[in-house]
N, C-alpha and C positions, 0 to 999 in steps of 0.2 A: 504493500498499499503504500510506503514511502517513497519508493521507489518511482513508483507511479505517479505519485503527487510532484515528486523532484522533476520527472521527465515533460510533466505537464506544463508546471512552471517554466519550464526552459522553453518549450515552444512557443508558449503564450508570448513570451518575452521575445523570442527571436520572429515572433508574426508584426507582434507590434513596432518593432523597429527593425522592419528589413532592410530599409535604406540604408542605415548606421551598419547594419550586420554584412550587406554586400562592401558596404566602402571598407569594412575591417578587414574582409577577405582581399579586396584588391589591393590596399596598402600593405598588407603583410605580403601578398604574393609578389609584389614589386621587390619589399625590402627584403624577403628570403632568398628572390634571386639574385640580388647583388650579393647577399653573401655566400650563395652556392657558388656563383660565379668567380667570387674571391678565392673559393675553398679549391675549385676545380685547376683556378691559374695555377694554384700553388702546387698542387699534384703534378700539372704540367710541367711546371720548374724544375722539380725535385725528379721528374722522369728523363727530363733532356739533360740537367746535371748528370746524371745515371748513364746516359747513353753517351753523352759527349766527353764528358770529364775524363772517363776511362780511357778514351783513345786517343787522346791529345797528348801531344810529344812536345819536350824542350828540343830546342834546335840551337844546335852551338854552330854559329856559321863563321867560317875560318877566315881569313886574311886573302883579299886578291891584289893583284899586282895595282891597283889602282886606288887602293885605300892606304896609301902613305899619309893621309891629312890624319889618321886615329892613331892613338898614340901607341897601340898596341900594335900596330901594323905598319909603324916607321921603318921596318926592315923591307917591306914589301910583302909578296905572296908570303902564306907560312912555309915552313921549310919541313921536309920529311920528317926531322928529329922531331919540331914542335907538333906536328900532327900524329904521330906516333905516341908522344909524351901525353897528348890530351886522350888518345883511347887506351892507353895505360891508365890512366887516372881514374878515368871511368869504369873502367873493369879490377879497380885495386880493391881492398875490403874496407877502406874508409867508406865508399861510396856504395857498396852493395846492398848495404839496407835500403837504400834509395831507387835503385836503378834496377829497372825489371829486364830491359832490352835496348843493345844499342846497335844500329844501323848504319853504316858509313856512306855516304852518298857523294860520290866522285862529281869532278865538274863536270864531264860528259854527260852524266845520268842526271845532274839537274838542268843541264841545256836541254835535253831530251825532254822531260817534264814539261820546261818552261814553255818549249815549241807545241807540244799536244796542249797544253792550256790557250795558247795564243796562234791558235795555227792561221788565222787572217788575218791578224793584225799586222799592218804595214812596218809601224812601229819597232815590233818584235824581230823584223826581218835583220834589223842592224845589229843585233846581241849576238855575241860570239861566243863562244865555249870557254874564252878566257876571262869575259866578263861576269862567269858564273862561279860564285863562291863553292868551294867544297863545302861540307857540313856533316856532324853529327847528329843523328835524329835518335832523341833519347825516349823510350816509354819508361814511366815513374811508378814505381809499386804503390804510390800514393801521390795522385797529382795534386795535390795541397802541398805538397814540400816540394815545389818548385824552387824557390827560395833556396833551399841548401846549394841545388845544381848553380843557379845562377851567382851568388856568392863564390863558390868555389872557383868558377871559369871566367867571370868578369874580371877583364884587368889582366888578364893572361896574355902573355906575348902569343900571337899567330890568332888570338880569338877577336872577330871584328864585333861579334854580338851574340849574346845570348837570349834567344826569344822563345817566350811562353806561348803555344798557341791557343790558350786558353783566353789572351784578352784578345783574339778575335771574336770570342764568346761572350765575353763581359758586357760588352754594349747591348746586347740582345737580352742576354739575363738581366741587365739592369731596367731595359724598358720593360720587361713582365713582369719584374718584381714592384715597379711603380705604378703599374696598372693592376697589379694585385692589392695597392695600397688605396689607389682612387676608388675602387670598388669597394674595399672595405669601409672607406670613408662615406660614400653614397649609402652603403649598407647602413652604416649607424646611424645617418641622419633618419633614411626612410624608416628603421627600427623605433627611434625616439617619436617620429610621427604616427606610426602604429600604437606605442604603447599610449599616446594620447587620445589617440580615436578611440581605443579599447575601452580606456577609462571614461571618456564622454557617454559612450554607446552604455557602458553598464549604468553608469548614473542615471541616463535618464529613463534606463528600462526601472531602475529601482525608485525615482521618484515617480513614474508612473504607478505604482504597485505599491506606496507606502501603506495605504489600507490594508490592503493583505499582510503586508510584513508586519505592521502594528497588531494586528488581531493574532499573528503567528507568536508575536512575542508576549501578547498578553496570557495565550495558552502556555507559555512553558519553552516555547521552543528553542533550541540552541542557535547562535551564532552560525554555526556550521550548517546547521540545517535550512536556517534562512537565506545563507549568502550561498549555497551549493549551485542553486538553479543558473544565477546570475553568473557565476563561476565557467559554468557550463556553456553557458550563451558565448561568452568570448572565447573560451577552449577550442568549441568548436567552429566559431567563425577563425579561429586564426588557424588550427588544425586544417582547413580546408584551403585557406591559402597558403597553405606550406605544401598541401598536395599539390596544389595548381604549379607553385616555384617547383617542386620536383619534377614535375610531367613537362614542363616548359625546359627545362635542363636538360632532361632525358632526350627530347626531340631533338634540342640545338647539338648536344654532343653527337646524336646517331646520325641527322642527317647534314648538319653542316661540319661538322668536325671528321667523323668516320667515313662518310660519303662524298661529299665534297672537299674538304681540305686536304684528305690524307690522298686522295685521288689527284690532287692538282701539286701538293709538294710531298712526295714521295719518300724523301732521304729523312725524314724527321718522324719517330715512334710517337705517336699519340694516345693521350689518353682514350678510354673507350667507355661505354654506358655503364661498365662496374663501376668506375668513379663515382658516377653519379648515386650510386646505391651507398657510395662508402660515406656520403658526405648527406645522403638524408635522412639518417636517425640523429644527425647534429641539428638538423633544421626543423625537424619536428620536435626535437627538444627544446629549442631556442622558441617555438610557436607556442607551446605549452607553457614554457615557464614566462614568458612575455605576457600571455593571457591570466594566468594566475597571480601574477607581480601585482598587475595593473587593476584587476580584480579586487584584489585585496585592497589595495590603496582608496579605490574609488568607493568601495562599500563600507569603509571604516564609520564613515560620517551617517551613513543613511540604514544600516541595519545592526548598528549594536545595540545590545541590550541597555 
């Protein structure tokens, strides 16, 4: 009987304030979509790091005959003794905990790779084998330990430059991280709007039923029993909004990411719809928690004993 009464009061409140309930659903939907998008974007960033950071290498470029303006290349092209010394250092016990694999690229190999990259560029035809630097390409055990290799070889005679290929990726990762922050900021603003709207909706519902709640207080009903129908109104509206947000994110990932983006840019491993189900419980908890807290705040004045 009590459950039937609570559900009856809840549906009465939803029917009386249908327009406000729809507003709560829409605002919750938009705000949680931003929250979910921020979460999915962060998962994509983590996946990009896992995919690319383990593959990037540290490249030690050796001096060429034209690099005499660089202090470490004042003697011209790196000598055989300098090249061998660098190779021996990479294979030494000192660096073995950091180095996974070492590959030496000759000037001819560097030239051949360059020509393959720019086969139709007229300016590339002016480059000769002697212009290309030989290099050591070093795969690291932990890509985050790049600085160890850089410090060890920077300033060494015969070394033109030590370059971390991660620097090519960092601008992209930075843009994605900032996009995550923007999404999170917009989500915070929208969640605040949703909380205020839920509070207003519940207050209007409580004010319209002051007579009923007054009678319930007179017959000894507890605060929880009086407040529960109002709390359920907000929770249901917020949950529906969360469901719409989850559905929107699923369709976005399924058709925009998996079908369109993955087909257009295939060298990136993208997140799939399983990532949506990863963030879905979080969105539901946020929606229910938001509605519960907003309801308790708004009901403290109108339904207290």
